[in-house]
C-alpha positions in Angstrom: 0.1 0.1 -0.3 1.2 3.4 -1.5 1.4 6.5 0.6 -1.5 7.9 -1.2 -3.8 5.0 -0.5 -2.5 4.6 3.1 -3.3 8.6 4.1 -7.0 7.9 3.5 -7.2 4.6 4.7 -5.9 5.9 8.2 -8.2 9.0 8.0 -11.3 6.8 7.6 -9.6 4.7 10.4 -9.6 7.8 12.6 -13.2 9.0 11.4 -14.5 5.2 12.5 -12.4 5.7 16.0 -14.0 9.1 16.5 -17.2 7.5 15.7 -16.3 5.0 18.9 -15.0 7.9 20.9 -18.9 9.9 20.2 -20.8 7.2 21.0 -18.6 6.1 24.2 -19.3 9.8 25.1 -23.0 9.4 24.4 -23.3 6.6 26.6 -21.2 8.5 29.3 -23.6 11.5 29.4 -26.5 8.7 29.7 -24.9 7.4 32.4 -24.1 10.7 33.9 -27.5 11.9 33.3 -29.1 9.0 34.8 -27.2 9.5 38.0 -28.3 13.1 38.1 -31.8 11.7 37.5 -31.8 9.6 40.3 -30.3 11.9 42.9 -32.1 14.6 42.2 -35.9 12.6 42.6 -33.9 11.6 45.8 -33.3 15.5 46.8 -36.9 16.2 45.6 -38.4 13.0 47.6 -36.9 14.2 50.6 -37.5 17.4 50.2 -41.5 16.6 50.0 -40.8 14.5 53.5 -39.0 17.4 54.9 -42.2 19.5 54.3 -44.2 16.9 55.4 -42.3 16.4 58.5 -42.6 20.0 59.4 -46.6 20.2 58.8 -46.6 17.5 60.9 -44.4 19.4 63.8 -46.8 22.5 63.3 -50.2 20.4 63.9 -48.8 18.0 66.9 -48.8 19.2 70.7 -48.7 17.2 73.3 -51.6 19.3 74.7 -53.9 18.2 71.9 -52.6 14.9 71.8 -54.0 14.6 75.5 -57.4 15.4 74.4 -57.7 13.5 71.1 -58.3 9.9 70.9 -55.3 7.4 71.6 -53.3 7.7 69.0 -55.0 9.9 67.0 -51.4 12.2 67.2 -49.0 8.9 66.5 -48.0 9.5 63.3 -47.8 13.7 63.5 -45.4 12.5 66.6 -43.7 10.4 64.4 -42.6 12.6 61.4 -41.9 15.4 64.0 -39.1 13.5 65.8 -38.0 12.4 62.3 -37.5 16.1 60.8 -34.1 16.9 62.1 -33.1 13.3 60.5 -34.2 14.7 57.2 -32.5 18.1 57.6 -29.2 15.8 58.5 -29.5 13.7 55.1 -30.5 16.3 53.0 -26.9 18.4 53.5 -24.6 16.3 52.0 -26.9 15.9 49.0 -27.3 19.9 48.8 -23.8 20.5 49.5 -22.1 20.3 45.9 -24.8 22.9 44.5 -24.4 26.4 46.4 -27.7 27.8 45.9 -29.6 24.8 47.4 -27.5 24.5 50.0 -28.0 28.1 51.1 -31.8 27.4 51.0 -31.5 24.1 53.1 -29.3 26.3 55.6 -32.1 28.8 55.7 -34.7 26.1 56.3 -32.4 24.6 59.1 -31.9 28.1 60.8 -35.6 29.2 60.8 -36.4 25.7 62.3 -33.8 25.5 64.7 -34.9 29.2 65.8 -38.8 27.8 66.7 -37.9 23.8 67.4 -38.5 24.3 71.2 -41.7 26.0 70.8 -43.0 23.7 67.8 -42.4 20.9 70.3 -44.9 22.6 73.3 -47.4 23.9 70.6 -48.8 23.6 67.4 -50.0 26.4 65.4 -53.3 27.0 66.7 -52.2 27.6 70.2 -49.6 29.6 69.2 -52.5 32.0 67.9 -54.5 31.7 70.7 -50.7 32.4 72.9 -50.3 35.6 70.7 -47.1 34.7 69.3 -48.5 34.5 65.6 -45.6 36.8 65.1 -43.8 32.9 63.9 -46.1 31.9 61.4 -44.0 34.2 58.9 -41.1 32.5 59.3 -42.5 29.2 59.4 -44.4 30.0 55.9 -40.9 31.1 54.9 -39.9 27.2 55.6 -42.3 26.2 53.5 -41.7 28.8 50.6 -38.2 27.9 50.4 -39.0 23.9 50.5 -40.8 24.5 48.0 -38.6 26.5 45.8 -36.1 23.8 46.5 -38.5 21.0 44.8 -39.1 23.7 41.7 -34.9 24.1 41.6 -34.5 20.6 41.1 -37.6 19.8 38.7 -36.2 22.7 36.6 -32.4 21.8 36.8 -33.9 17.8 36.0 -35.6 19.6 32.7 -32.9 21.5 32.1 -30.5 18.3 31.9 -33.1 16.5 30.0 -32.6 18.8 27.3 -29.1 19.2 27.3 -28.8 15.4 27.1 -31.5 15.4 24.4 -29.2 18.6 22.5 -26.3 16.5 23.0 -27.6 12.9 21.8 -29.3 14.8 18.3 -25.4 16.4 17.8 -23.9 13.2 18.6 -25.8 11.5 16.8 -25.7 13.1 13.4 -21.9 14.0 13.9 -21.3 9.9 14.4 -24.0 9.5 11.2 -21.7 11.7 9.1 -18.6 10.2 10.2 -19.3 6.8 9.6 -20.8 8.0 6.1 -17.8 9.9 5.0 -15.5 7.5 6.0 -17.6 4.5 4.2 -17.4 6.9 0.9 -13.6 7.6 1.8 -12.8 3.5 2.3 -15.3 3.1 -1.2 -13.3 5.8 -3.0 -9.4 4.4 -2.1 -10.7 1.2 -3.1 -11.3 2.4 -6.4 -8.4 4.6 -6.0 -6.1 1.6 -5.5 -8.1 -1.0 -8.0 -7.0 2.4 -10.9 -3.2 2.3 -9.2 -2.7 -1.4 -9.3 -4.1 -1.2 -13.1 -1.6 1.9 -13.7 1.3 -0.1 -11.9 1.1 -2.3 -14.2 1.0 -0.1 -17.1 4.1 1.7 -15.8 5.7 -1.4 -15.3 5.3 -2.5 -18.8 6.1 0.9 -20.2 9.4 1.1 -17.7 10.5 -2.6 -19.1 10.1 -1.7 -22.5 11.9 1.8 -22.0 14.8 -0.4 -20.2 15.1 -2.8 -23.2 14.4 -0.1 -25.6 17.4 1.8 -24.0 20.9 2.7 -25.5 22.2 3.3 -22.4 23.2 -0.2 -19.8 20.9 -0.2 -17.0 22.4 -2.6 -14.1 20.6 -2.8 -10.9 23.3 -4.4 -8.2 23.2 -6.1 -4.9 26.1 -5.7 -2.3 27.7 -8.8 -1.3 28.4 -8.8 2.3 31.4 -10.6 4.3 32.3 -10.0 7.8 29.6 -6.8 7.4 32.0 -5.5 4.6 31.0 -5.1 1.1 33.6 -7.2 -0.6 31.7 -7.5 -4.2 28.1 -7.0 -6.0 25.8 -9.2 -7.2 24.1 -8.6 -10.4 20.7 -8.4 -9.6 19.2 -7.3 -13.3 20.4 -6.2 -16.6 19.0 -4.6 -19.1 19.6 -5.9 -23.4 21.9 -3.0 -23.9 24.1 -3.1 -20.8 24.6 -6.8 -21.8 25.5 -5.9 -25.3 28.4 -3.5 -23.8 29.4 -6.2 -21.2 29.6 -8.5 -24.3 27.5 -11.3 -21.8 24.6 -13.2 -22.6 21.8 -12.6 -20.7 21.4 -15.7 -19.2 25.4 -15.7 -18.2 24.8 -11.8 -16.4 22.1 -12.2 -13.9 23.1 -13.2 -10.3 26.7 -13.1 -11.3 29.4 -11.4 -8.9 30.6 -8.1 -10.6 34.4 -8.5 -10.3 34.5 -12.0 -12.0 32.8 -10.8 -14.9 35.0 -10.9 -18.1 36.9 -7.1 -18.6 36.1 -6.5 -15.1 39.8 -8.3 -13.7 42.3 -5.0 -14.2 41.1 -2.2 -11.6 39.1 -4.2 -9.0 39.9 -1.9 -6.1 39.4 1.5 -8.2 36.0 0.1 -9.3 35.4 -1.3 -5.7 35.8 2.8 -4.6 33.5 4.0 -7.2 30.9 2.1 -5.7 31.1 2.0 -2.2 31.4 5.8 -2.7 27.6 5.5 -4.8 26.4 3.3 -1.3 27.5 5.9 1.3 26.0 8.8 -0.3 22.3 10.4 -2.0 24.6 11.7 -5.0 25.1 10.2 -7.8 28.3 9.2 -8.3 29.6 9.4 -12.3 32.9 8.1 -13.3 34.9 6.8 -17.1 35.8 3.6 -17.2 37.9 1.4 -19.5 37.1 -2.2 -20.1 38.6 -4.3 -22.3 36.2 -7.1 -23.7 37.1 -9.4 -26.3 40.6 -7.7 -27.3 38.5 -4.5 -28.0 38.7 -1.4 -26.0 35.5 0.5 -24.3 35.7 3.5 -22.7 32.3 3.5 -20.5 31.0 6.8 -18.7 29.3 5.0 -15.4 26.6 6.9 -13.0 25.9 5.0 -9.8 23.4 5.7 -7.5 21.9 4.1 -4.1 18.4 2.6 -4.1 17.1 0.2 -1.7 20.2 -1.0 -0.4 21.3 -1.3 -3.7 23.2 0.1 -6.2 21.4 1.2 -9.6 24.5 1.7 -12.3 23.6 3.3 -16.1 26.6 2.3 -18.8 27.0 4.9 -21.4 29.9 3.9 -24.5 31.6 7.0 -25.1 34.3 5.3 -27.1 33.2 7.4 -30.4 33.3 10.5 -28.0 37.0 9.7 -26.3 38.4 9.6 -29.8 36.9 13.1 -30.6 38.7 14.0 -27.5 41.7 13.5 -28.2 41.2 14.6 -32.3 40.0 17.9 -30.5 43.0 17.9 -28.0 45.1 17.2 -30.8 43.5 19.9 -33.0 43.9 22.9 -29.8 47.5 22.0 -29.3 47.7 22.8 -32.9 46.0 25.8 -32.8 48.1 27.2 -29.5 51.0 26.4 -31.7 50.2 28.3 -34.6 49.0 31.1 -32.6 52.6 31.2 -30.6 54.0 31.2 -33.6 51.7 33.5 -35.2 52.9 35.6 -32.5 56.3 35.6 -32.7 55.9 36.5 -36.1 54.3 39.4 -35.7 56.4 40.6 -33.1 59.6 39.7 -35.5 57.8 41.6 -38.4 56.6 44.4 -36.4 60.4 44.6 -35.9 61.7 43.8 -38.7 59.4 46.1 -40.8 59.6 48.9 -38.0 63.6 49.1 -38.9 63.3 50.1 -42.4 60.8 52.1 -42.4 62.1 54.6 -39.8 65.3 54.6 -42.2 63.6 55.7 -44.7 61.6 58.3 -43.0 65.5 59.2 -41.3 66.8 59.3 -44.8 63.7 61.3 -45.8 64.5 63.8 -43.8 68.2 64.2 -44.4 67.2 64.6 -48.2 64.6 66.9 -47.5 67.0 69.5 -45.0 70.2 68.9 -46.5 69.5 68.8 -50.4 65.9 70.4 -50.8 67.2 73.2 -53.4 68.8 70.4 -55.7 65.7 68.3 -55.6 63.3 70.8 -57.1 60.3 68.8 -57.9 61.9 65.8 -55.7 60.6 67.3 -52.6 56.7 66.7 -53.3 57.8 63.2 -54.5 59.7 63.0 -51.4 57.0 64.0 -48.7 54.6 61.0 -50.4 57.1 58.7 -49.8 57.3 59.6 -45.9 53.7 60.1 -45.5 52.9 56.4 -47.2 56.0 55.2 -44.6 54.3 56.5 -41.7 50.8 55.3 -43.0 52.9 51.8 -43.2 54.4 52.2 -39.1 50.8 53.3 -38.2 49.0 50.0 -40.0 51.9 47.4 -38.6 51.5 49.2 -35.0 47.4 48.4 -35.7 47.9 45.0 -37.2 49.9 44.0 -34.2 47.3 45.9 -31.5 44.7 43.4 -33.2 46.9 40.6 -33.1 47.5 40.8 -30.0 43.4 41.4 -28.9 42.5 38.4 -30.6 44.7 36.5 -28.6 44.6 38.0 -25.5 42.0 36.7 -23.2 40.6 39.5 -20.7 41.0 39.2 -16.9 38.3 39.7 -14.5 39.8 42.7 -12.6 37.2 45.4 -11.5 37.5 49.0 -13.8 36.2 51.8 -13.3 35.0 52.9 -17.4 35.1 56.3 -15.9 39.0 56.5 -14.8 39.8 54.6 -18.3 37.4 57.5 -20.1 39.9 60.1 -18.4 43.4 58.6 -19.4 42.0 58.1 -23.0 40.7 61.8 -23.3 44.1 62.8 -21.2 45.9 61.1 -24.3 43.9 63.2 -26.9 43.9 66.4 -24.9 46.0 67.5 -28.1 43.2 66.4 -30.4 40.2 67.9 -28.4 41.9 71.3 -27.9 42.3 71.4 -31.9 38.7 70.6 -33.1 37.6 72.4 -29.7 34.8 69.6 -29.0 32.8 69.8 -26.3 32.5 66.3 -23.9 30.0 65.4 -21.9 31.2 62.1 -19.7 28.2 60.6 -17.6 28.2 57.9 -14.1 29.8 55.4 -15.9 30.1 51.6 -14.3 32.7 49.4 -13.0 32.8 46.3 -14.6 34.9 43.3 -14.5 37.6 43.0 -17.9 40.7 44.0 -18.7 41.7 47.6 -18.7 44.1 47.5 -21.5 41.6 46.4 -24.0 38.7 48.4 -22.3 40.9 51.7 -22.7 41.8 50.9 -26.9 37.8 50.4 -26.9 37.2 53.9 -26.1 40.3 55.4 -27.5 39.3 54.2 -30.7 35.7 55.3 -30.5 36.3 58.7 -29.4 39.3 59.7 -31.5 36.7 58.6 -34.5 34.1 61.0 -33.0 36.7 63.8 -33.1 38.1 62.7 -36.6 34.6 62.0 -38.8 33.4 65.6 -37.9 31.6 68.3 -40.0 34.8 70.5 -40.5 31.8 73.7 -40.1 31.1 72.6 -36.7 32.6 72.0 -33.5 32.4 68.4 -32.4 30.3 67.6 -29.5 30.6 64.3 -27.5 28.2 62.6 -24.9 29.2 59.4 -22.9 26.1 57.7 -21.0 25.6 54.8 -19.4 21.9 52.8 -18.6 20.8 49.2 -17.8 19.8 47.0 -20.2 18.1 43.4 -20.0 18.8 40.5 -22.3 15.3 40.8 -23.6 16.7 44.3 -24.9 19.6 43.6 -27.1 19.2 44.8 -30.2 18.1 42.7 -33.3 20.4 40.2 -34.5 22.3 39.9 -31.3 21.9 36.8 -29.0 24.5 36.1 -25.9 25.9 32.8 -25.7 26.5 33.4 -21.8 24.0 33.3 -19.2 24.0 36.8 -18.8 20.7 38.3 -18.4 21.5 42.3 -17.4 24.1 44.6 -19.7 25.8 48.0 -19.0 24.3 50.0 -22.5 27.5 52.6 -22.9 26.6 54.7 -25.3 29.1 57.2 -27.4 26.7 59.9 -29.3 28.9 62.5 -31.5 27.3 65.3 -33.9 30.1 63.8 -36.8 29.4 63.3 -40.4 27.5 60.0 -39.7 27.0 57.2 -42.3 24.2 55.2 -44.3 23.3 52.2 -42.1 23.5 50.2 -44.9 26.9 50.2 -44.2 26.8 48.6 -40.5 27.9 45.3 -40.9 31.0 46.5 -43.1 32.6 49.0 -40.7 33.0 46.7 -37.8 35.6 44.5 -40.5 39.1 45.0 -40.8 40.5 47.0 -43.5 37.2 48.5 -44.4 36.8 52.3 -44.9 34.0 54.3 -45.9 36.0 57.5 -46.8 39.3 57.7 -48.9 42.7 58.0 -47.0 43.5 61.5 -48.7 39.7 62.8 -46.5 40.3 61.1 -43.2 43.3 59.8 -42.2 43.5 56.0 -40.4 43.8 52.3 -41.5 40.1 50.2 -41.2 41.1 48.6 -38.1 40.1 50.6 -35.4 36.4 49.6 -35.0 37.6 46.2 -35.9 40.0 46.2 -32.6 36.6 47.5 -30.8 34.5 44.8 -32.5 37.0 42.5 -30.6 37.9 44.2 -27.2 33.5 44.0 -27.1 33.3 40.5 -28.1 36.4 39.3 -25.9 34.3 40.9 -22.9 31.5 38.6 -23.6 29.4 41.7 -25.3 28.1 43.1 -28.2 28.6 46.7 -30.4 26.3 48.3 -33.0 25.7 51.9 -34.1 23.1 53.9 -35.6 23.7 56.6 -37.7 22.5 59.2 -40.7 24.7 60.9 -43.3 25.2 64.2 -41.6 23.1 63.5 -38.3 25.8 62.1 -36.5 26.6 58.6 -35.0 25.9 56.5 -31.7 27.7 53.9 -31.1 26.0 51.1 -28.2 28.0 48.7 -26.1 26.6 46.6 -24.2 29.2 44.3 -21.3 27.7 42.3 -19.0 27.3 43.8 -15.7 
């Protein structure tokens, strides 16, 4: 019986127990009522006898008895003699009820006040003797006795009503609980029938899954010797496990694990993994190299505790291992290629810069010492030096791009406001020449590579200063606002689990460009303007794109010809 059927059954059992308790309570209540009714009836009878005895006391007197026939007053005399006895017997019966007990004490006090007189004179004699004042107390005694009788009758009636009400409620509750318990039992029985049917279906479904799974599934039961697990016995294995282990279905079940073919080597390591899986609630994955029929098979094994045993899943990862080996080989080749490329870039930079410096140096000497003899040749000499300068800048930019492409950004906190201020300090001459107005908003601190981020803003700000209209003063604004992953521009999807970004906008009022060229401007050596109009190598924005990509972000731009440009940089928080 599972928990879903056990709980309703326990609830029904509880309700039936409550019904039994209610019935027992009703029985006890009826018994108590009977006892109380008998007690009230006894009290009423004794009060009535007390009243009769008191009447006899008022009728009897020695003088009247002497004048009357023999034995005429005998009964009155007898009842009068037992008056005090009735009072005494009423005390323990009424002591629990303060109201009745107070009445009894008053009656007792009034009778005692007139007792000696009543033993000598009856009522008629008292009136003749002028003691009629005593009649008020005597009448008060009768009144109190009658009140006590009425009180007991009312109390008995109240108890009867309470018993009727309580019995009605209890009976209704008992019937309701019995009906609910019966319904629960019937529903539980029906649910249990359906669950059994469903369990059979699930067992068939599970058997189908186990037999069609490509992964081997094995259930192992521990073999203990002196309370120590020394081996495992195969209790179940699906078809895939039998194929992976190369053992027929009739041979594997009931076999000891360490005696199976291919498990002779590394027994201690295998047992350590399985024992660790036995002692923890978490799955224990590991890789296992198996030699079966001369073939090498890599298995990814996951073992987990289940009902005192182990459920083991076996996955053939031989092809994945071969792929990893091939991938590792390619990674090593790529690393060697990158090292060769960096070495080549460094050597090429040095070897190419040296001739260019000599060309510029000899050009300066020719221009200074032989400009008169060269005549128009000075013009061509200047063109040669300008070309050498552009070549030098191009080599430096290529080297920077190469270093950024192969470098890994660090995770040091970088204050972008400090970075921008350092860049503006480097560009102070260009800012002064163009009389540019630059407004820098509040910028965040984020993890990254300070050197690369400095190159990013160096290129963005130098472009904003460079590509401005000749008839206007450059106005540049840098702002930052938060952005969610759903606010990224179209076509930009994060491959990293990042949900929040800093969107940093660099806005200028420059010459702008047509947005149909947006895909080109971030490619290396791509220029939208001629070399004569604006100097540059076409590498700056490619460096920006590479820096942003290294930091897991995105860069895009919005622009119109003559309307300025906004470069938007999205960097993870």
